[in-house]
C-alpha positions in Angstrom: 0.0 0.0 0.0 2.9 2.4 0.7 4.0 2.3 -2.9 0.6 3.4 -4.2 1.0 6.9 -2.3 1.4 9.9 -4.5 2.5 13.0 -2.8 1.7 16.1 -4.8 0.5 19.6 -4.1 -3.0 20.3 -5.4 -3.6 22.9 -8.1 -4.4 26.3 -6.9 -8.1 27.0 -7.3 -10.0 30.2 -6.9 -13.1 30.2 -4.8 -15.5 32.9 -3.7 -17.4 35.5 -5.6 -14.7 36.3 -8.2 -13.6 32.8 -9.0 -12.6 31.6 -12.4 -10.3 34.5 -13.1 -7.8 32.2 -14.9 -10.4 30.8 -17.2 -10.3 31.9 -20.8 -13.0 34.4 -20.1 -11.3 35.6 -17.0 -8.1 36.0 -18.8 -9.8 37.9 -21.7 -11.5 40.3 -19.3 -8.2 41.0 -17.5 -6.5 41.8 -20.9 -9.5 44.3 -21.5 -8.4 46.3 -18.4 -5.4 47.4 -20.4 -7.7 48.9 -23.1 -10.4 51.0 -21.2 -13.4 52.0 -23.3 -12.6 49.7 -26.2 -15.2 47.1 -27.2 -13.9 43.6 -28.0 -15.6 40.4 -29.0 -14.8 37.2 -27.2 -13.3 34.7 -29.8 -15.9 32.0 -29.2 -19.6 31.8 -28.5 -20.6 31.6 -24.8 -23.7 30.3 -22.8 -26.4 33.0 -22.5 -26.2 33.5 -18.8 -22.5 34.5 -18.9 -22.9 38.2 -19.6 -25.2 38.8 -16.6 -22.5 37.0 -14.4 -19.9 39.4 -15.6 -22.2 42.5 -15.2 -22.9 41.4 -11.6 -19.4 40.6 -10.7 -20.3 37.0 -9.9 -17.4 35.3 -11.8 -14.4 35.6 -14.1 -12.5 37.9 -11.8 -14.8 40.8 -12.6 -16.3 43.2 -10.1 -19.9 44.6 -10.4 -20.1 47.4 -12.8 -16.5 47.1 -14.0 -17.4 46.0 -17.6 -20.1 46.9 -20.0 -21.3 43.9 -21.7 -23.5 43.2 -24.8 -24.3 40.1 -26.6 -25.6 39.0 -30.0 -27.8 35.9 -30.0 -26.9 33.1 -32.4 -29.8 30.7 -31.3 -29.1 27.0 -31.6 -30.0 25.0 -28.6 -28.7 25.5 -26.1 -28.8 29.3 -26.4 -25.3 30.7 -27.3 -24.3 34.2 -27.7 -21.3 36.3 -29.1 -20.0 38.3 -26.2 -18.8 41.8 -26.4 -17.4 43.7 -23.5 -15.4 46.7 -22.6 -13.7 47.9 -19.4 -15.2 51.0 -17.9 -13.3 50.9 -14.6 -14.4 50.4 -11.0 -17.6 52.1 -10.0 -17.5 53.9 -6.7 
């Protein structure tokens, strides 16, 4: 049994209200902070509810009000959208 033990540090995982900051969407949003006011389109379609999570600051390392978000529906079940966002800064 002793030979079956694998000692290894677990990967770092983000938890809490701003989790998933290292996901593709989180990294994309982080990059937008370097270009305030400029609209950008995420390179792949995303689930419909993702834009509201970004607006509310529920996920992806975003804080509430930090990004303006728009979407363009493409239909096809399940509903997917093109995601557009721009960094507008932290709201006080």
